[in-house]
C-alpha positions as CSV (number, residue, x, y, z in Angstrom):
1,M,-11.1,19.1,-0.7
2,A,-9.2,20.0,2.3
3,L,-10.6,16.8,4.2
4,L,-8.7,14.5,1.6
5,F,-5.7,16.5,2.3
6,L,-5.6,16.5,5.6
7,I,-6.4,12.6,5.6
8,V,-3.9,12.1,3.1
9,V,-0.9,14.0,5.4
10,V,-2.2,12.0,8.0
11,V,-1.5,8.7,6.5
12,V,1.5,9.9,4.9
13,A,2.8,11.1,8.8
14,L,1.8,7.9,10.3
15,S,3.5,6.0,7.2
16,F,6.6,7.5,8.5
17,L,6.1,7.6,12.2
18,G,5.4,3.5,11.4
19,L,8.8,2.8,9.5
20,G,10.6,5.5,12.1
21,I,9.4,3.2,14.7
22,G,10.7,0.2,12.6
23,V,14.1,1.4,12.5
24,W,14.8,2.7,15.7
25,V,13.6,-0.8,17.1
26,K,15.9,-3.0,15.1
27,G,19.0,-0.4,15.9
28,K,20.5,0.0,12.5
29,F,19.1,1.0,9.0
30,P,18.0,-1.5,6.7
31,D,20.7,-2.7,4.1
32,T,19.0,-2.7,1.2
33,H,22.8,-3.0,-1.1
34,V,22.8,-6.1,-3.8
35,G,26.2,-7.5,-3.0
36,H,25.1,-7.9,0.8
37,N,21.9,-9.9,0.1
38,E,22.9,-14.0,0.6
39,N,20.1,-14.6,-1.4
40,M,21.6,-12.9,-4.4
41,K,25.0,-14.5,-3.8
42,K,23.6,-17.5,-4.1
43,L,21.8,-16.9,-7.7
44,G,25.3,-15.3,-9.0
45,I,23.5,-11.8,-9.2
46,T,26.2,-8.7,-7.7
47,C,25.7,-5.2,-7.7
48,A,27.1,-3.2,-10.8
49,Q,29.4,-1.4,-8.7
50,D,30.8,-4.6,-7.6
51,D,30.9,-5.9,-11.4
52,S,32.3,-2.6,-12.6
53,S,35.4,-2.6,-9.7
54,L,36.2,-6.2,-10.1
55,C,36.6,-6.1,-13.9
56,R,39.0,-3.0,-13.8
57,G,42.8,-4.7,-14.8
58,Q,41.3,-8.2,-14.5
59,K,41.2,-10.6,-17.4
60,S,38.7,-12.8,-16.5
61,D,36.2,-15.5,-18.0
62,L,33.7,-13.2,-16.0
63,C,34.8,-10.0,-17.0
64,E,34.2,-11.0,-21.1
65,G,32.2,-8.1,-21.9
66,C,33.5,-5.5,-19.3
67,I,33.9,-2.2,-21.1
68,F,37.4,-1.3,-18.8
69,L,39.3,-4.6,-20.7
70,K,38.1,-3.6,-24.4
71,E,41.1,-3.3,-26.8
72,K,42.2,0.3,-28.0
C-alpha cells in the first residue's frame, strides 16, 4: 500500500513539474478564456460573461432572451 502511494506521489509530482516547465518555456500561462479562442469566435460561441455584459441595456436580436431586458 505504501509503495502504491509513493508511486502516485511521484507521478503527480512529475506531472506538476512537466506543466510548470511547459509554462516556463512558453513564457506565459495558456489563455483558456472562451472569448479569446479564434475557432469559437468563428462558430459564434461566446463566453457567458460576455453575453450578459453585451445584453445589459441594449436591445438587439442577439439578446432576445436576455433576463436583463425583460419587461417588468
